[in-house]
C-alpha positions in Angstrom: -37.3 78.6 -38.2 -41.0 77.9 -38.7 -41.0 75.2 -36.1 -39.4 77.5 -33.5 -42.3 80.0 -34.1 -45.2 77.5 -34.2 -44.2 74.9 -31.6 -44.2 77.1 -28.5 -47.5 78.7 -29.5 -49.4 75.5 -30.0 -47.7 73.2 -27.5 -46.6 75.7 -24.8 -49.8 75.5 -22.8 -49.9 71.7 -22.9 -47.8 69.1 -21.1 -44.3 70.4 -21.8 -42.3 67.5 -20.5 -44.2 65.1 -22.7 -43.5 67.3 -25.8 -39.8 67.6 -24.8 -39.7 63.8 -24.6 -41.3 63.5 -28.1 -38.6 66.0 -29.4 -35.8 63.9 -27.8 -37.3 60.7 -29.3 -37.5 62.4 -32.8 -33.9 63.7 -32.4 -32.6 60.2 -31.5 -34.4 58.5 -34.4 -33.3 61.1 -36.9 -29.7 60.8 -35.7 -29.8 57.0 -36.4 -31.4 57.8 -39.8 -28.6 60.2 -40.6 -26.0 57.5 -39.9 -27.8 54.9 -41.9 -26.3 55.8 -45.4 -22.8 55.2 -43.9 -23.9 51.8 -42.5 -25.9 50.6 -45.5 -23.8 51.6 -48.5 -20.4 50.1 -49.1 -17.7 51.4 -51.4 -16.3 49.1 -54.2 -13.0 47.4 -53.6 -10.7 49.1 -56.0 -7.6 47.3 -57.3 -5.0 48.4 -59.8 -3.9 46.5 -62.9 -0.3 45.1 -62.6 0.6 46.0 -66.2 -0.9 49.5 -66.2 -1.0 51.4 -62.9 -3.5 53.9 -64.3 -6.3 51.4 -64.9 -8.5 50.6 -61.9 -10.6 47.5 -61.4 -13.6 47.2 -59.1 -14.3 43.8 -57.6 -17.9 42.7 -57.5 -17.9 39.3 -55.9 -15.2 37.3 -57.7 -15.5 39.3 -61.0 -13.2 42.2 -61.8 -14.6 44.9 -64.1 -13.1 48.3 -64.9 -14.3 51.1 -62.7 -16.0 53.9 -64.7 -15.8 56.9 -62.3 -17.6 59.1 -64.8 -20.9 57.3 -64.8 -23.7 58.8 -62.7 -24.9 56.9 -59.6 -28.5 57.5 -58.8 -28.1 56.2 -55.3 -26.3 59.4 -54.3 -29.5 61.4 -54.7 -31.4 59.0 -52.4 -28.6 59.3 -49.9 -28.7 63.1 -50.0 -32.5 62.9 -49.5 -32.1 60.6 -46.5 -29.5 63.0 -44.9 -31.6 66.1 -45.7 -34.7 64.5 -44.2 -32.9 63.4 -41.1 -31.3 66.8 -40.5 -34.8 68.4 -40.9 -36.2 66.1 -38.3 -33.2 66.8 -36.0 -34.1 70.5 -36.2 -37.7 69.8 -35.1 -36.5 67.7 -32.2 -34.0 70.3 -31.0 -36.5 73.0 -31.3 -38.9 71.1 -29.0 -36.2 70.7 -26.4 -34.8 74.3 -26.4 -38.0 76.3 -26.9 -40.0 74.3 -24.3 -37.2 73.4 -21.9 -36.2 76.9 -20.9 -39.7 78.1 -19.9 -40.3 74.8 -18.2 -37.2 75.3 -16.0 -38.1 78.9 -15.4 -41.6 77.9 -14.2 -40.4 75.1 -11.9 -37.2 76.5 -10.3 -36.9 79.1 -7.6 -36.0 82.6 -8.8 -32.7 82.7 -7.0 -31.6 79.3 -8.5 -32.7 79.8 -12.1 -29.4 81.5 -13.3 -27.6 78.4 -12.2 -29.7 76.3 -14.5 -29.3 78.6 -17.5 -25.5 78.9 -17.3 -23.8 77.7 -20.4 -20.2 76.6 -20.4 
């Protein structure tokens, strides 16, 4: 919300296509950052014991250890931080595109053709 108020005020009189390009670039980088936890973190290979079907074993390399599902994993907080940061940057990128793009089209398109450009499906 704050970027939607401040960005058009400070950047609106400048070179709008350049700032829309910066917003698009931020949006694309943040989208890749948002996908990075899925690509970087792998889940353990869970196998069940033949004697007791309730006991799970996680394979780490060639060693099998019992999976303790109750222990806390500190990597989850880092992943949530990465996702939160990427979604925040995605918001800044989208704000630049939408708040600067509509006035830019309105200034550079004929008055009779502008409703055609603003039509949403």
